[in-house]
N, C-alpha and C positions, 0 to 999 in steps of 0.2 A: 616864721618860715616853716613850711611843711617838710616832713622827712623826704617825700618824693622829690621836692625841688632841689635837694642836695645831691641827688644821684647823678652820676656821670655816665654817659653812654658807653656801653662796652664793659662796665664794671658790675660787680655783684652788689645788689641792693640789699644790704643788711645793716642793722644798727651799728655794728662795729666799724664798718667802713665809713658810714655816714658821719659818725662821731669823729673819727680820725680825720676825715676830709675837712670837716668844719673847723677843727681845733688845731690840727698839726700841719696839714699841707701848706698853709701860709708860711710856715717856718722854712720850707724847702724852696720858697719862691722869693727870698729876700736879697738875692745876689745884687740887684741893681738899686737897692734902696740906700738912701743916705742915713747917717747915724741918727738924724732927727726922726726919720720915718721908722727906724728900728724901735723907737720908744713905744710903738703901738703893739709890739710883740709881748707875749706873756713875760712876767717879771723874771722868771727863772731862765729865760732864753735871751733877753736883751743885754747889750753891753752896758756895764756900769760906768759911771762917770770916771772913776779912777782908771778903769781899763781902757777907755777910749781916749783919754787925755794924758795918759802917762802917769808916772809917780807923782804923788802929792805929799804935802806935809802930813795928811791923815795917814797915808800908807807908812810913812816913816815912823810915826807914833805907834801905829799898829805893830810894826816889826820890833820896835824897841820894847814894848810892853809884853809881847808874846814871843819869847825866844824859841828857836827851833828845838824840838825834841826828836829822839829817834824811836822808831818802832822796834819791836823785838826782831831778832836776827832772822828767825825762820818761822813760817806759819805753824809748823807742828809743835813749836815750843810752848809750853804752858807759861803763864805769867809768873815770873820770879823777881818781882820788884821792878820790872821794866814797864814802861808805858806802852799801852796798846794803841793801835791806830784809832782815829775818830770813828765812832760807831753810832752816832746820833740817829735814832730811829726816824726823826723828822727829816734829816738830810737824806737818809737812805730812802725813805718813802717818796720824797719829792723827786729825787733823781731817778728812782726806779720807775715811777709813774711816767715821767718824761720819756725815759728810754723805751718803755713798753709802747706808748702811744705813737711815738715817732717811728719805732720799728715796725709796728703794724701798718702804718701808712706807707712806709717805704716798701715793705714787702708786697702790699697790694699794688703799688705802682709798678713794680718790676714783674710780679707774677700775679695778675688779677684773678686767675682761676683758683689760686691757692685758698682764698678765703671763702670759696663756695662751700655750702653745707656739706659736711662729710668729706671734705678734701684734705683734712689734716688729722694726724694722729700723733700723740705723744707716747713714747714707749718706755719712759722712765718715770718714777714717782715724782721727780722734781721737774719743774718747767724751765725752759730757756728764757722765758719772759721775766725780767727782773721784778715786775709787779703783777703777778697773775691775778686777774680780776674774774669774779664769778660769771658776770654777764657775757663777756665775749665768747666764752666756750659754749654757753647755751645757745647764743645767737648763731655761732658758726656751725652748730650741730657737729662738733668734733666727734670723731670715732671714739676717742677716749679722753676724758677730762683729767688733766694731770693733778697729782697731789695726794692720792690716798691709796692706790692699789699696788699690788705686787707687780714687779716688772714682768713676770711671766704672764700674768693676766692681761696686762697692757699690750704686750707683744702679740698675744693670741688674738685679741680684738683687732689689732692692726693687720694681722695676717689674713683675717677673714674679709678684709676690705681691699680688693685689688685695684680700686680706682683712686687710691691716695695720690695727692699731688705735692704734699709736704710731709716730711717726717721730722718729728721733734725729739730732742733729748736734752736733759738738763745741762750736761756738758758733753764734750766730745769723748772724754774718758768713759763716762757712763754709757754712751751710745756704743762705744767700742765693746764694752762688756756685754751689751745686748746682742751684738752680732756674733761674738765668740760663743755666747751661750746658745744662740740660735743654731749654730753649726753642731754644737755638742748634743742638743736636745731636739734636733730637727725631726727625727722619726716619731718621737713621742708627741710633738706638737701636731704633726700630720695626722696621727691616729686620733687625736682629740678633735681636730677639725672635721675629719671624716665621720666621726661618731656624733658630732653635734653636741659636745659636752663642754661648755653650754651652747645653746642656740640651735639653729637648724643644721642638720647634717649637710656638709659640703664636700662630698667625695671628690668632685672634680678639682676643687681648690686644693685639697690635700695632695692630689696627684701633681698639681702645678708646683707645690712647695717641694715635693720630693725631687722633681725634675730639676728645679732651680738649684737645689743643694748639691745634686750630683755633679754639676758643672763647676764646682769650686767657689771660692770666695770672691773672685774678681768679677765685679759687676752684678753681684747678687741682688742688691737693692732694686735695680732696674728690672731684673728678671721677675722679681716678686711683685713689683708695682710699676708696670710699664709707663704709666702717666706721671710718675714722680718727677718733680722739677727741682726741688730745693730741700736741703737738710738744714734745720735750724737748731743751733746749740748756743749756749752762753759762753763767751770766751773769758778765760781767767788764767792765772799763772800756771804754767806747766801743761797746757793743753795742746801745744803745737804738734807734738809727736803723735797724739791720738788722731788729730785732724789729718795729718799727713798719711797715716796708716789707712784711715777710712777712705780718703780720696784715692789712694793707690789701689785699694782692694775692694772692699764691700760696697762702697758708694762711688765707685769709679764712674765718671761721666756726669756727676751731679754737682750743682752749685752749692756752696756752703754760705750760710748767713748767720752772723751773730748780731743781735740787736744792740749789744753794748759790750764794753769791757769792764769786768768787775775786778777791781784791785783790792788791796788789803783794807781800805777804808770804805768800801762800797762801790757803787757804780760811778765811774769817773769818765768814761768815754762813750759817746753815742755813735751809732752807725746809720746814717740816712742813705747809704749807697749800696744796696744789695748787689748791684751789677758791677761794682768796682772791685779791684783786687782785694782779696781777703786780708784782714789785719790792719785796716786803716780806720781810725776813730777820730771823732771831733771832740775836743775838750771845751765844753760850754761854760759860760759864766753862770753865776747863781750858786745854789747849794748842791754839794759842799763847795766851799770856797777853795779854789785850787791856785797854788803858786808853783813855780818851776825853779828848781835849784840846779844851776849848771854843774855838769859832771866833768871833772878833769881826769881823763884817763892817765893812769900811772902816777897821779899825785895823791899824797896822803892827806894833805890839808883840805879842809872843808872850804867850799866857795864862800866868798864874803857875803853875798846877799842873793835873795831870790828875785825872780822877775815875774811880772804879771803876764797873763795869757797873751795880751796884745803886743808884748815886748819880745816874744819868743822868736828866735832866728832860725830860719830854714837850714837844715843839715846838722844842727847842734843837738846834743843829748842833754836831757834834764831828768833829775829825780823829782817825782811828784811830791808835793807838800799839801796836806789837807788840814783845814782848820775846823774844829768842832766848836760850834757857837755855844754849846751848853757848858762844857768844861773849859772852854777857851784854851784849847791845846792846838798848837801848830806842830804837826807831826810829819816828819820825813818818812814816807812809806817804804822806801827802798825800791819801788818800781821805777825803772828807767825807760824813758820814751825818747824817740828821735823825731824831730819836727820835719815833716815831708812837704808841707804846704799850709795853706790857710783858707778858711771859708768864713766870709763876713767878719774878718779880723780875729776869728777864733782859730787856734792852731789845729791842724790835722796831723796826727801822729801815728806812729807804729810803735808797739811795745817791744823793747829790746831784751831786757832781762830784769831780774830782781837781785839787788845788791846783797841781800841776805842769803842768797843761794850760791855764794862763791866758795871755792875750795882753797884751803891754805893750811898746809902742815909745816911749812918753813917760810911763811911770809910771801909766797908766790902769788897769791890772790888771783886765782883763775876764775873769771866771771862765768855766770851761767851760760851766756851765749857763746863764749869761747870754748867751753867744754863741749857744748852741744855740737859746735862745728867740728871739733876733733872726733867726737863719737860718730857723727854722720859720715865723716871721711872713712873711718875704720869699718863701719858696717857696710859701706859701699864696696869694700874689698873682701867681704865675706860672701862667697857665692850663694845666691838664692835667698839671702837673709833680708828681712824687712823689720825695722825697729818698731816695736809697739810702745815701749815705755822703758824708763831707766831711773835709777836713783843711785847716789853715791854716799859713801860713809868714809870719814877720815879714820885711819887705822886705830887711833887712840880710843875711839868710841867702842870698838869691839876688842880692844887689847890684842890686835893681830900683828903688831910690829915688834913683838919681843924677839930680840936677837937680830933684828933687821932695821933698816931705815924706815921712818914713817912713810906712808904711802896711801893711795886711794883704793878702797874696795868698791867696785862698780858692779851693780846688779842690773841685768838687762832682761827684757822679755822680747822674744823674737818670733817671727813667723817665717817658716821655710828653712829653719836650721835647728837641728835637735842637739847637736853637740858642738862644742868649741874646741878646736885644736889649739895647741900652744902657739903655733904660728899666728893664728887669728887673734888670740889674746894679746900677743906682743904688738900687733898693729895699732892698737889703741895708744899704747905708750909712745910709739913712734909718731903718731899723729898729734899727740899732745905736745911733743917737742917741736913739731913743725909750727904750731899755732902760738906757742908761748916760749919766747927766748929765755925768760926767767926760769921756767920749768926745765928747759933743756940744760941750762947752766947747772941747776941743782942736781939734775940726774948725772951730769958729767962728773961732778965732784963727789957723787955718792951721798949727798945730803938727803935726797929723796929716793925712795925705792920705786921700782916699776909698778904701774897700776895693775891691780889684779881684777880680772873680769870674771863674773859668775853669771851663768844662765839660769834663770828661775822658771819654774813650771807655770802652766796656765792657772790663772786665778790668784797668783801671788800679789800682784799690785791691787787687785780688788780687795783682798784682805787688808792690805796696807791702808787703803782708803777708808775701810770700815774702822780700823784702829784710829785713824786720824779723826774721823767723825765723832768718835767717842770722847775725844779730848774736850773739856769744858769750854775752851777758848776757840774751838774750831769754827771758822767762818763758813758761809755758803755764798757762792759755790766754793767748794774746797779747792784751794790752790795746791796743785800737786807739787810736793817738795822734791827738789833734785838733790839736795844735801840733807841727810837725816842726822840730827844731832842728839837723838836719844837712843839709848841702847835697845829698849824694848821695841821701838819701831824698826830699827835695823835688823833685829832678830826675826821680825815678821818675814823679811825677805831671805835672811840667812837660812832659815829652816826649810825654805822652799827651793833651794838650789838643786838643780838636776845635772849641771855640768860645770 
């Protein structure tokens, strides 16, 4: 079949779309097929016998011979005799390729003009596509090919192209750094564009940049690129606050799309629905092999057994379990998902929290999502404030509880507020008591001291991410830790406190 015969009217005819349409689009059209017809799909995407027919003796044997193990408690911790999550390059490569091709096809379906030559620019050295391939970027004629250049150079190239329809960043946190840097270095960038260093002088474009910056951060992306339709980043742990900040300020009015969710063990969730609400992912069968461990809120004991994907129940929460076929390790990742629906018997989930990011100085065990809810309530009561990022430290890490009860040290990056009053600081402790009865009881009896809130300066969390990336065990994309368990990482933020 010729390439031209694969083209669809109204779409861009380029090798990337043609390949995705031939290989991936059939996956999106299997809703009415029977399980027997699904056997025609690629091996990594069809339902296995054990998943379509329920538990078998083979599954029982599998579970008996491979007992569950636990991943390390936090992503920033270096290995100290603990087992790491499965990181088989074969599994990661297969799932990454699958996510990339499916994401490209889905993006083209929702925003056909995005894949036009010169319609996309990546402004970070890393790519949001789990498996960046050399040929798509050449075929697409991207303004900037991700992977090798300094963020400033990538941003400069993007700024010289006012007709962009898609803006890419490795993660939302990285893209947030780009926009904060753009505001700080805007005049210098405008002078460079006007002088044509490098490239042809573009004085009119430089004037447009200055005018857009003068109007403030809200809606800045659309003022710079009026045809922009979508922002593409790779979702991973701890990115929600950066996405929320971008949506509310710099990228206001734009759609956000993540082709996949990258958990501790690699790509585990696919996103074939760019037009659907953000944060929903499909858990596919294939590699890596995924099981679901029921999460019992408030219970200390571990659930008796895992369930397969086809056995997941809507509304329930599960911890992800991945199996590495090389080391034969069944590892509990700590990533908790809630099942919100199903697609071709595969569960559709939203990610809730990471169990390793819980706070506990007296056994209160405040989960990541619970603390984020309390912090969101508190920030909502701080006039003009917008939360950009945060991390917590238990007081024992910084030896800050001498002469007082153990407590939380909370570091926040804000927009619109330069100083924190004592009244504002106290609001976080009140909100924590509202969302956690256990914490409220401990505060009443004086077993836990009030949370201490610190405002850090611009660039503090960027420095933290650099320090995290320097750790030998650091994954990509980096999962932003909400609880720091090493003193040197906590001190990265402590030394940048401004209020």
